[in-house]
PDB file of N, CA, C and O in Angstrom, chain B, residues numbered from 101:
ATOM      1  N   MET B 101     166.917  66.788 183.831  1.00  0.00           N
ATOM      2  CA  MET B 101     167.059  65.693 182.898  1.00  0.00           C
ATOM      3  C   MET B 101     167.869  64.574 183.543  1.00  0.00           C
ATOM      4  O   MET B 101     168.856  64.831 184.231  1.00  0.00           O
ATOM      5  N   LEU B 102     167.454  63.353 183.320  1.00  0.00           N
ATOM      6  CA  LEU B 102     168.215  62.211 183.802  1.00  0.00           C
ATOM      7  C   LEU B 102     169.455  62.032 182.936  1.00  0.00           C
ATOM      8  O   LEU B 102     169.418  62.212 181.719  1.00  0.00           O
ATOM      9  N   MET B 103     170.539  61.678 183.587  1.00  0.00           N
ATOM     10  CA  MET B 103     171.789  61.449 182.868  1.00  0.00           C
ATOM     11  C   MET B 103     172.294  60.073 183.274  1.00  0.00           C
ATOM     12  O   MET B 103     172.159  59.669 184.429  1.00  0.00           O
ATOM     13  N   ALA B 104     172.864  59.369 182.337  1.00  0.00           N
ATOM     14  CA  ALA B 104     173.402  58.039 182.623  1.00  0.00           C
ATOM     15  C   ALA B 104     174.489  58.129 183.693  1.00  0.00           C
ATOM     16  O   ALA B 104     175.123  59.171 183.861  1.00  0.00           O
ATOM     17  N   HIS B 105     174.694  57.046 184.401  1.00  0.00           N
ATOM     18  CA  HIS B 105     175.715  56.978 185.443  1.00  0.00           C
ATOM     19  C   HIS B 105     177.089  57.231 184.811  1.00  0.00           C
ATOM     20  O   HIS B 105     177.346  56.790 183.691  1.00  0.00           O
ATOM     21  N   PRO B 106     177.973  57.942 185.527  1.00  0.00           N
ATOM     22  CA  PRO B 106     179.302  58.242 184.982  1.00  0.00           C
ATOM     23  C   PRO B 106     180.076  57.005 184.517  1.00  0.00           C
ATOM     24  O   PRO B 106     180.827  57.082 183.545  1.00  0.00           O
ATOM     25  N   THR B 107     179.906  55.886 185.185  1.00  0.00           N
ATOM     26  CA  THR B 107     180.607  54.665 184.762  1.00  0.00           C
ATOM     27  C   THR B 107     180.103  54.188 183.405  1.00  0.00           C
ATOM     28  O   THR B 107     180.886  53.735 182.570  1.00  0.00           O
ATOM     29  N   VAL B 108     178.808  54.290 183.188  1.00  0.00           N
ATOM     30  CA  VAL B 108     178.224  53.916 181.900  1.00  0.00           C
ATOM     31  C   VAL B 108     178.743  54.850 180.820  1.00  0.00           C
ATOM     32  O   VAL B 108     179.126  54.403 179.739  1.00  0.00           O
ATOM     33  N   LEU B 109     178.757  56.144 181.109  1.00  0.00           N
ATOM     34  CA  LEU B 109     179.244  57.114 180.129  1.00  0.00           C
ATOM     35  C   LEU B 109     180.725  56.906 179.826  1.00  0.00           C
ATOM     36  O   LEU B 109     181.146  57.002 178.673  1.00  0.00           O
ATOM     37  N   ARG B 110     181.501  56.627 180.848  1.00  0.00           N
ATOM     38  CA  ARG B 110     182.941  56.390 180.651  1.00  0.00           C
ATOM     39  C   ARG B 110     183.145  55.190 179.720  1.00  0.00           C
ATOM     40  O   ARG B 110     183.986  55.231 178.823  1.00  0.00           O
ATOM     41  N   THR B 111     182.383  54.141 179.936  1.00  0.00           N
ATOM     42  CA  THR B 111     182.478  52.950 179.090  1.00  0.00           C
ATOM     43  C   THR B 111     182.092  53.274 177.647  1.00  0.00           C
ATOM     44  O   THR B 111     182.755  52.834 176.707  1.00  0.00           O
ATOM     45  N   LEU B 112     181.020  54.042 177.477  1.00  0.00           N
ATOM     46  CA  LEU B 112     180.606  54.440 176.127  1.00  0.00           C
ATOM     47  C   LEU B 112     181.647  55.318 175.449  1.00  0.00           C
ATOM     48  O   LEU B 112     181.912  55.159 174.258  1.00  0.00           O
ATOM     49  N   LEU B 113     182.240  56.244 176.197  1.00  0.00           N
ATOM     50  CA  LEU B 113     183.282  57.097 175.634  1.00  0.00           C
ATOM     51  C   LEU B 113     184.485  56.265 175.176  1.00  0.00           C
ATOM     52  O   LEU B 113     185.021  56.478 174.088  1.00  0.00           O
ATOM     53  N   GLU B 114     184.895  55.330 176.009  1.00  0.00           N
ATOM     54  CA  GLU B 114     186.030  54.475 175.647  1.00  0.00           C
ATOM     55  C   GLU B 114     185.711  53.639 174.414  1.00  0.00           C
ATOM     56  O   GLU B 114     186.544  53.489 173.520  1.00  0.00           O
ATOM     57  N   ARG B 115     184.499  53.099 174.374  1.00  0.00           N
ATOM     58  CA  ARG B 115     184.090  52.298 173.218  1.00  0.00           C
ATOM     59  C   ARG B 115     184.073  53.147 171.953  1.00  0.00           C
ATOM     60  O   ARG B 115     184.551  52.713 170.905  1.00  0.00           O
ATOM     61  N   TYR B 116     183.525  54.351 172.048  1.00  0.00           N
ATOM     62  CA  TYR B 116     183.481  55.249 170.893  1.00  0.00           C
ATOM     63  C   TYR B 116     184.893  55.543 170.392  1.00  0.00           C
ATOM     64  O   TYR B 116     185.167  55.446 169.195  1.00  0.00           O
ATOM     65  N   GLU B 117     185.784  55.903 171.309  1.00  0.00           N
ATOM     66  CA  GLU B 117     187.166  56.232 170.921  1.00  0.00           C
ATOM     67  C   GLU B 117     187.846  55.039 170.243  1.00  0.00           C
ATOM     68  O   GLU B 117     188.533  55.206 169.236  1.00  0.00           O
ATOM     69  N   THR B 118     187.656  53.846 170.791  1.00  0.00           N
ATOM     70  CA  THR B 118     188.259  52.636 170.230  1.00  0.00           C
ATOM     71  C   THR B 118     187.721  52.344 168.833  1.00  0.00           C
ATOM     72  O   THR B 118     188.488  52.078 167.908  1.00  0.00           O
ATOM     73  N   LEU B 119     186.406  52.395 168.687  1.00  0.00           N
ATOM     74  CA  LEU B 119     185.797  52.116 167.390  1.00  0.00           C
ATOM     75  C   LEU B 119     186.158  53.171 166.355  1.00  0.00           C
ATOM     76  O   LEU B 119     186.423  52.856 165.195  1.00  0.00           O
ATOM     77  N   ARG B 120     186.165  54.413 166.785  1.00  0.00           N
ATOM     78  CA  ARG B 120     186.504  55.503 165.851  1.00  0.00           C
ATOM     79  C   ARG B 120     187.938  55.367 165.366  1.00  0.00           C
ATOM     80  O   ARG B 120     188.211  55.529 164.177  1.00  0.00           O
ATOM     81  N   ALA B 121     188.860  55.068 166.284  1.00  0.00           N
ATOM     82  CA  ALA B 121     190.260  54.895 165.913  1.00  0.00           C
ATOM     83  C   ALA B 121     190.422  53.714 164.954  1.00  0.00           C
ATOM     84  O   ALA B 121     191.170  53.802 163.980  1.00  0.00           O
ATOM     85  N   ALA B 122     189.726  52.614 165.228  1.00  0.00           N
ATOM     86  CA  ALA B 122     189.793  51.438 164.353  1.00  0.00           C
ATOM     87  C   ALA B 122     189.258  51.773 162.961  1.00  0.00           C
ATOM     88  O   ALA B 122     189.825  51.347 161.955  1.00  0.00           O
ATOM     89  N   ALA B 123     188.176  52.532 162.907  1.00  0.00           N
ATOM     90  CA  ALA B 123     187.597  52.920 161.622  1.00  0.00           C
ATOM     91  C   ALA B 123     188.553  53.821 160.841  1.00  0.00           C
ATOM     92  O   ALA B 123     188.693  53.676 159.626  1.00  0.00           O
ATOM     93  N   GLU B 124     189.204  54.742 161.530  1.00  0.00           N
ATOM     94  CA  GLU B 124     190.136  55.649 160.860  1.00  0.00           C
ATOM     95  C   GLU B 124     191.370  54.913 160.336  1.00  0.00           C
ATOM     96  O   GLU B 124     191.906  55.259 159.283  1.00  0.00           O
ATOM     97  N   ARG B 125     191.821  53.887 161.086  1.00  0.00           N
ATOM     98  CA  ARG B 125     192.983  53.098 160.663  1.00  0.00           C
ATOM     99  C   ARG B 125     192.605  52.072 159.610  1.00  0.00           C
ATOM    100  O   ARG B 125     193.468  51.572 158.888  1.00  0.00           O
ATOM    101  N   GLY B 126     191.333  51.760 159.519  1.00  0.00           N
ATOM    102  CA  GLY B 126     190.877  50.736 158.598  1.00  0.00           C
ATOM    103  C   GLY B 126     190.950  49.346 159.193  1.00  0.00           C
ATOM    104  O   GLY B 126     190.788  48.358 158.476  1.00  0.00           O
ATOM    105  N   ASP B 127     191.189  49.250 160.492  1.00  0.00           N
ATOM    106  CA  ASP B 127     191.242  47.950 161.171  1.00  0.00           C
ATOM    107  C   ASP B 127     189.844  47.340 161.216  1.00  0.00           C
ATOM    108  O   ASP B 127     188.947  47.860 161.878  1.00  0.00           O
ATOM    109  N   GLY B 128     189.680  46.259 160.522  1.00  0.00           N
ATOM    110  CA  GLY B 128     188.386  45.583 160.549  1.00  0.00           C
ATOM    111  C   GLY B 128     187.271  46.419 159.951  1.00  0.00           C
ATOM    112  O   GLY B 128     186.093  46.190 160.224  1.00  0.00           O
ATOM    113  N   ALA B 129     187.652  47.392 159.132  1.00  0.00           N
ATOM    114  CA  ALA B 129     186.645  48.259 158.530  1.00  0.00           C
ATOM    115  C   ALA B 129     185.649  47.413 157.750  1.00  0.00           C
ATOM    116  O   ALA B 129     186.025  46.471 157.053  1.00  0.00           O
ATOM    117  N   GLY B 130     184.433  47.747 157.874  1.00  0.00           N
ATOM    118  CA  GLY B 130     183.385  47.014 157.182  1.00  0.00           C
ATOM    119  C   GLY B 130     182.058  47.297 157.826  1.00  0.00           C
ATOM    120  O   GLY B 130     181.961  48.122 158.733  1.00  0.00           O
ATOM    121  N   PRO B 131     181.041  46.621 157.366  1.00  0.00           N
ATOM    122  CA  PRO B 131     179.697  46.883 157.872  1.00  0.00           C
ATOM    123  C   PRO B 131     179.545  46.662 159.376  1.00  0.00           C
ATOM    124  O   PRO B 131     178.830  47.407 160.046  1.00  0.00           O
ATOM    125  N   ARG B 132     180.217  45.641 159.904  1.00  0.00           N
ATOM    126  CA  ARG B 132     180.079  45.352 161.341  1.00  0.00           C
ATOM    127  C   ARG B 132     180.663  46.479 162.184  1.00  0.00           C
ATOM    128  O   ARG B 132     180.031  46.937 163.137  1.00  0.00           O
ATOM    129  N   LEU B 133     181.856  46.922 161.839  1.00  0.00           N
ATOM    130  CA  LEU B 133     182.492  48.014 162.587  1.00  0.00           C
ATOM    131  C   LEU B 133     181.663  49.291 162.470  1.00  0.00           C
ATOM    132  O   LEU B 133     181.449  49.997 163.456  1.00  0.00           O
ATOM    133  N   GLU B 134     181.205  49.573 161.268  1.00  0.00           N
ATOM    134  CA  GLU B 134     180.385  50.772 161.057  1.00  0.00           C
ATOM    135  C   GLU B 134     179.102  50.707 161.882  1.00  0.00           C
ATOM    136  O   GLU B 134     178.681  51.712 162.455  1.00  0.00           O
ATOM    137  N   ARG B 135     178.486  49.543 161.944  1.00  0.00           N
ATOM    138  CA  ARG B 135     177.241  49.382 162.715  1.00  0.00           C
ATOM    139  C   ARG B 135     177.504  49.563 164.214  1.00  0.00           C
ATOM    140  O   ARG B 135     176.726  50.214 164.910  1.00  0.00           O
ATOM    141  N   GLU B 136     178.598  48.986 164.703  1.00  0.00           N
ATOM    142  CA  GLU B 136     178.937  49.139 166.121  1.00  0.00           C
ATOM    143  C   GLU B 136     179.205  50.604 166.457  1.00  0.00           C
ATOM    144  O   GLU B 136     178.812  51.084 167.520  1.00  0.00           O
ATOM    145  N   LEU B 137     179.871  51.308 165.554  1.00  0.00           N
ATOM    146  CA  LEU B 137     180.137  52.731 165.772  1.00  0.00           C
ATOM    147  C   LEU B 137     178.836  53.521 165.766  1.00  0.00           C
ATOM    148  O   LEU B 137     178.638  54.384 166.621  1.00  0.00           O
ATOM    149  N   GLN B 138     177.954  53.244 164.825  1.00  0.00           N
ATOM    150  CA  GLN B 138     176.659  53.934 164.771  1.00  0.00           C
ATOM    151  C   GLN B 138     175.833  53.653 166.019  1.00  0.00           C
ATOM    152  O   GLN B 138     175.193  54.558 166.556  1.00  0.00           O
ATOM    153  N   ASP B 139     175.840  52.412 166.484  1.00  0.00           N
ATOM    154  CA  ASP B 139     175.106  52.057 167.702  1.00  0.00           C
ATOM    155  C   ASP B 139     175.651  52.803 168.913  1.00  0.00           C
ATOM    156  O   ASP B 139     174.887  53.259 169.763  1.00  0.00           O
ATOM    157  N   THR B 140     176.963  52.927 168.988  1.00  0.00           N
ATOM    158  CA  THR B 140     177.592  53.624 170.107  1.00  0.00           C
ATOM    159  C   THR B 140     177.281  55.116 170.057  1.00  0.00           C
ATOM    160  O   THR B 140     177.014  55.729 171.091  1.00  0.00           O
ATOM    161  N   VAL B 141     177.314  55.700 168.870  1.00  0.00           N
ATOM    162  CA  VAL B 141     176.956  57.115 168.711  1.00  0.00           C
ATOM    163  C   VAL B 141     175.509  57.332 169.163  1.00  0.00           C
ATOM    164  O   VAL B 141     175.225  58.269 169.910  1.00  0.00           O
ATOM    165  N   TYR B 142     174.605  56.476 168.715  1.00  0.00           N
ATOM    166  CA  TYR B 142     173.197  56.590 169.095  1.00  0.00           C
ATOM    167  C   TYR B 142     173.032  56.500 170.615  1.00  0.00           C
ATOM    168  O   TYR B 142     172.323  57.306 171.218  1.00  0.00           O
ATOM    169  N   THR B 143     173.689  55.520 171.224  1.00  0.00           N
ATOM    170  CA  THR B 143     173.568  55.318 172.663  1.00  0.00           C
ATOM    171  C   THR B 143     174.139  56.509 173.430  1.00  0.00           C
ATOM    172  O   THR B 143     173.562  56.922 174.437  1.00  0.00           O
ATOM    173  N   LEU B 144     175.251  57.064 172.978  1.00  0.00           N
ATOM    174  CA  LEU B 144     175.808  58.264 173.623  1.00  0.00           C
ATOM    175  C   LEU B 144     174.824  59.429 173.532  1.00  0.00           C
ATOM    176  O   LEU B 144     174.615  60.149 174.508  1.00  0.00           O
ATOM    177  N   CYS B 145     174.234  59.607 172.378  1.00  0.00           N
ATOM    178  CA  CYS B 145     173.280  60.710 172.209  1.00  0.00           C
ATOM    179  C   CYS B 145     172.056  60.527 173.108  1.00  0.00           C
ATOM    180  O   CYS B 145     171.628  61.472 173.772  1.00  0.00           O
ATOM    181  N   VAL B 146     171.498  59.330 173.132  1.00  0.00           N
ATOM    182  CA  VAL B 146     170.331  59.063 173.976  1.00  0.00           C
ATOM    183  C   VAL B 146     170.696  59.232 175.450  1.00  0.00           C
ATOM    184  O   VAL B 146     169.925  59.799 176.224  1.00  0.00           O
ATOM    185  N   SER B 147     171.864  58.741 175.832  1.00  0.00           N
ATOM    186  CA  SER B 147     172.291  58.775 177.237  1.00  0.00           C
ATOM    187  C   SER B 147     172.571  60.186 177.745  1.00  0.00           C
ATOM    188  O   SER B 147     172.561  60.431 178.951  1.00  0.00           O
ATOM    189  N   THR B 148     172.818  61.101 176.830  1.00  0.00           N
ATOM    190  CA  THR B 148     173.131  62.474 177.232  1.00  0.00           C
ATOM    191  C   THR B 148     172.039  63.466 176.831  1.00  0.00           C
ATOM    192  O   THR B 148     172.154  64.658 177.117  1.00  0.00           O
ATOM    193  N   GLY B 149     170.991  62.989 176.177  1.00  0.00           N
ATOM    194  CA  GLY B 149     169.899  63.879 175.770  1.00  0.00           C
ATOM    195  C   GLY B 149     170.291  64.839 174.664  1.00  0.00           C
ATOM    196  O   GLY B 149     169.794  65.963 174.604  1.00  0.00           O
ATOM    197  N   THR B 150     171.185  64.396 173.786  1.00  0.00           N
ATOM    198  CA  THR B 150     171.645  65.244 172.686  1.00  0.00           C
ATOM    199  C   THR B 150     171.304  64.590 171.351  1.00  0.00           C
ATOM    200  O   THR B 150     170.829  63.455 171.303  1.00  0.00           O
ATOM    201  N   ARG B 151     171.554  65.326 170.265  1.00  0.00           N
ATOM    202  CA  ARG B 151     171.262  64.802 168.924  1.00  0.00           C
ATOM    203  C   ARG B 151     172.494  64.723 168.043  1.00  0.00           C
ATOM    204  O   ARG B 151     172.456  64.102 166.981  1.00  0.00           O
ATOM    205  N   GLU B 152     173.566  65.331 168.460  1.00  0.00           N
ATOM    206  CA  GLU B 152     174.808  65.357 167.672  1.00  0.00           C
ATOM    207  C   GLU B 152     175.918  64.708 168.484  1.00  0.00           C
ATOM    208  O   GLU B 152     175.979  64.879 169.701  1.00  0.00           O
ATOM    209  N   ILE B 153     176.801  63.960 167.815  1.00  0.00           N
ATOM    210  CA  ILE B 153     177.856  63.265 168.545  1.00  0.00           C
ATOM    211  C   ILE B 153     178.799  64.249 169.238  1.00  0.00           C
ATOM    212  O   ILE B 153     179.281  63.954 170.331  1.00  0.00           O
ATOM    213  N   SER B 154     179.071  65.392 168.645  1.00  0.00           N
ATOM    214  CA  SER B 154     179.971  66.354 169.297  1.00  0.00           C
ATOM    215  C   SER B 154     179.376  66.841 170.616  1.00  0.00           C
ATOM    216  O   SER B 154     180.092  66.979 171.608  1.00  0.00           O
ATOM    217  N   ALA B 155     178.090  67.097 170.628  1.00  0.00           N
ATOM    218  CA  ALA B 155     177.421  67.527 171.865  1.00  0.00           C
ATOM    219  C   ALA B 155     177.358  66.381 172.870  1.00  0.00           C
ATOM    220  O   ALA B 155     177.520  66.596 174.071  1.00  0.00           O
ATOM    221  N   ALA B 156     177.123  65.171 172.381  1.00  0.00           N
ATOM    222  CA  ALA B 156     177.066  64.007 173.263  1.00  0.00           C
ATOM    223  C   ALA B 156     178.419  63.757 173.922  1.00  0.00           C
ATOM    224  O   ALA B 156     178.487  63.480 175.119  1.00  0.00           O
ATOM    225  N   LEU B 157     179.483  63.854 173.149  1.00  0.00           N
ATOM    226  CA  LEU B 157     180.828  63.655 173.696  1.00  0.00           C
ATOM    227  C   LEU B 157     181.141  64.710 174.750  1.00  0.00           C
ATOM    228  O   LEU B 157     181.669  64.394 175.816  1.00  0.00           O
ATOM    229  N   ALA B 158     180.814  65.958 174.451  1.00  0.00           N
ATOM    230  CA  ALA B 158     181.080  67.041 175.410  1.00  0.00           C
ATOM    231  C   ALA B 158     180.280  66.835 176.696  1.00  0.00           C
ATOM    232  O   ALA B 158     180.820  66.984 177.792  1.00  0.00           O
ATOM    233  N   ALA B 159     179.000  66.493 176.567  1.00  0.00           N
ATOM    234  CA  ALA B 159     178.148  66.294 177.747  1.00  0.00           C
ATOM    235  C   ALA B 159     178.623  65.095 178.563  1.00  0.00           C
ATOM    236  O   ALA B 159     178.679  65.162 179.791  1.00  0.00           O
ATOM    237  N   ALA B 160     178.964  64.006 177.890  1.00  0.00           N
ATOM    238  CA  ALA B 160     179.416  62.804 178.602  1.00  0.00           C
ATOM    239  C   ALA B 160     180.733  63.073 179.321  1.00  0.00           C
ATOM    240  O   ALA B 160     180.887  62.717 180.489  1.00  0.00           O
ATOM    241  N   ARG B 161     181.675  63.695 178.637  1.00  0.00           N
ATOM    242  CA  ARG B 161     182.971  63.998 179.266  1.00  0.00           C
ATOM    243  C   ARG B 161     182.794  64.928 180.453  1.00  0.00           C
ATOM    244  O   ARG B 161     183.426  64.738 181.493  1.00  0.00           O
ATOM    245  N   ASP B 162     181.949  65.921 180.307  1.00  0.00           N
ATOM    246  CA  ASP B 162     181.699  66.856 181.400  1.00  0.00           C
ATOM    247  C   ASP B 162     181.098  66.138 182.607  1.00  0.00           C
ATOM    248  O   ASP B 162     181.529  66.354 183.740  1.00  0.00           O
ATOM    249  N   HIS B 163     180.120  65.300 182.367  1.00  0.00           N
ATOM    250  CA  HIS B 163     179.455  64.579 183.457  1.00  0.00           C
ATOM    251  C   HIS B 163     180.436  63.640 184.165  1.00  0.00           C
ATOM    252  O   HIS B 163     180.466  63.580 185.395  1.00  0.00           O
ATOM    253  N   VAL B 164     181.225  62.921 183.397  1.00  0.00           N
ATOM    254  CA  VAL B 164     182.213  62.002 183.977  1.00  0.00           C
ATOM    255  C   VAL B 164     183.244  62.787 184.795  1.00  0.00           C
ATOM    256  O   VAL B 164     183.571  62.400 185.916  1.00  0.00           O
ATOM    257  N   GLU B 165     183.749  63.878 184.240  1.00  0.00           N
ATOM    258  CA  GLU B 165     184.756  64.683 184.940  1.00  0.00           C
ATOM    259  C   GLU B 165     184.205  65.309 186.216  1.00  0.00           C
ATOM    260  O   GLU B 165     184.879  65.318 187.245  1.00  0.00           O
ATOM    261  N   ARG B 166     182.981  65.833 186.151  1.00  0.00           N
ATOM    262  CA  ARG B 166     182.392  66.451 187.338  1.00  0.00           C
ATOM    263  C   ARG B 166     182.247  65.461 188.482  1.00  0.00           C
ATOM    264  O   ARG B 166     182.534  65.793 189.632  1.00  0.00           O
ATOM    265  N   HIS B 167     181.810  64.270 188.181  1.00  0.00           N
ATOM    266  CA  HIS B 167     181.595  63.281 189.235  1.00  0.00           C
ATOM    267  C   HIS B 167     182.886  62.621 189.680  1.00  0.00           C
ATOM    268  O   HIS B 167     182.991  62.184 190.826  1.00  0.00           O
ATOM    269  N   ALA B 168     183.862  62.540 188.802  1.00  0.00           N
ATOM    270  CA  ALA B 168     185.165  61.996 189.194  1.00  0.00           C
ATOM    271  C   ALA B 168     185.892  63.003 190.079  1.00  0.00           C
ATOM    272  O   ALA B 168     186.567  62.625 191.037  1.00  0.00           O
ATOM    273  N   PHE B 169     185.751  64.281 189.756  1.00  0.00           N
ATOM    274  CA  PHE B 169     186.451  65.340 190.485  1.00  0.00           C
ATOM    275  C   PHE B 169     185.866  65.546 191.873  1.00  0.00           C
ATOM    276  O   PHE B 169     186.610  65.692 192.843  1.00  0.00           O
ATOM    277  N   THR B 170     184.537  65.559 191.978  1.00  0.00           N
ATOM    278  CA  THR B 170     183.900  65.858 193.256  1.00  0.00           C
ATOM    279  C   THR B 170     183.760  64.633 194.135  1.00  0.00           C
ATOM    280  O   THR B 170     183.647  64.740 195.357  1.00  0.00           O
ATOM    281  N   GLY B 171     183.769  63.478 193.511  1.00  0.00           N
ATOM    282  CA  GLY B 171     183.583  62.263 194.275  1.00  0.00           C
ATOM    283  C   GLY B 171     182.169  62.120 194.806  1.00  0.00           C
ATOM    284  O   GLY B 171     181.903  61.264 195.651  1.00  0.00           O
ATOM    285  N   GLN B 172     181.263  62.952 194.317  1.00  0.00           N
ATOM    286  CA  GLN B 172     179.873  62.926 194.764  1.00  0.00           C
ATOM    287  C   GLN B 172     179.180  61.682 194.227  1.00  0.00           C
ATOM    288  O   GLN B 172     179.327  61.360 193.048  1.00  0.00           O
ATOM    289  N   PRO B 173     178.437  60.983 195.058  1.00  0.00           N
ATOM    290  CA  PRO B 173     177.668  59.849 194.541  1.00  0.00           C
ATOM    291  C   PRO B 173     176.563  60.359 193.630  1.00  0.00           C
ATOM    292  O   PRO B 173     176.050  61.464 193.809  1.00  0.00           O
ATOM    293  N   VAL B 174     176.219  59.569 192.689  1.00  0.00           N
ATOM    294  CA  VAL B 174     175.163  59.921 191.754  1.00  0.00           C
ATOM    295  C   VAL B 174     173.873  59.282 192.244  1.00  0.00           C
ATOM    296  O   VAL B 174     173.812  58.071 192.456  1.00  0.00           O
ATOM    297  N   ALA B 175     172.840  60.107 192.423  1.00  0.00           N
ATOM    298  CA  ALA B 175     171.558  59.594 192.917  1.00  0.00           C
ATOM    299  C   ALA B 175     170.899  58.746 191.842  1.00  0.00           C
ATOM    300  O   ALA B 175     170.852  59.120 190.670  1.00  0.00           O
ATOM    301  N   VAL B 176     170.397  57.609 192.264  1.00  0.00           N
ATOM    302  CA  VAL B 176     169.632  56.737 191.392  1.00  0.00           C
ATOM    303  C   VAL B 176     168.187  56.888 191.822  1.00  0.00           C
ATOM    304  O   VAL B 176     167.876  56.824 193.011  1.00  0.00           O
ATOM    305  N   GLU B 177     167.317  57.088 190.867  1.00  0.00           N
ATOM    306  CA  GLU B 177     165.916  57.323 191.172  1.00  0.00           C
ATOM    307  C   GLU B 177     165.388  56.263 192.143  1.00  0.00           C
ATOM    308  O   GLU B 177     165.542  55.064 191.906  1.00  0.00           O
ATOM    309  N   GLY B 178     164.781  56.703 193.211  1.00  0.00           N
ATOM    310  CA  GLY B 178     164.211  55.797 194.188  1.00  0.00           C
ATOM    311  C   GLY B 178     165.160  55.378 195.292  1.00  0.00           C
ATOM    312  O   GLY B 178     164.801  54.573 196.152  1.00  0.00           O
ATOM    313  N   THR B 179     166.376  55.920 195.275  1.00  0.00           N
ATOM    314  CA  THR B 179     167.351  55.590 196.328  1.00  0.00           C
ATOM    315  C   THR B 179     167.974  56.874 196.862  1.00  0.00           C
ATOM    316  O   THR B 179     167.883  57.927 196.232  1.00  0.00           O
ATOM    317  N   ALA B 180     168.594  56.779 198.004  1.00  0.00           N
ATOM    318  CA  ALA B 180     169.302  57.936 198.553  1.00  0.00           C
ATOM    319  C   ALA B 180     170.689  58.005 197.954  1.00  0.00           C
ATOM    320  O   ALA B 180     171.314  56.978 197.691  1.00  0.00           O
ATOM    321  N   ALA B 181     171.169  59.215 197.740  1.00  0.00           N
ATOM    322  CA  ALA B 181     172.508  59.399 197.168  1.00  0.00           C
ATOM    323  C   ALA B 181     173.558  59.279 198.230  1.00  0.00           C
ATOM    324  O   ALA B 181     174.748  59.403 197.938  1.00  0.00           O
TER     325      ALA B 181
END
């Protein structure tokens, strides 16, 4: 299965955490914040091949950690790693 680049996943994870925290605090709570959070959840799920946010978060964190720890380049289709 193709997986999004670790940098993309890291950005999505940070965005999710920021939006979720804002929603829990009520900062800017409203339709716009809720929509941005839903969009981020959807993108995380699609990017990790999952259907639930808990599974998407686990898969994204695992992928980011594995590539950060090993320092291995991530192959992009059609290029050498």
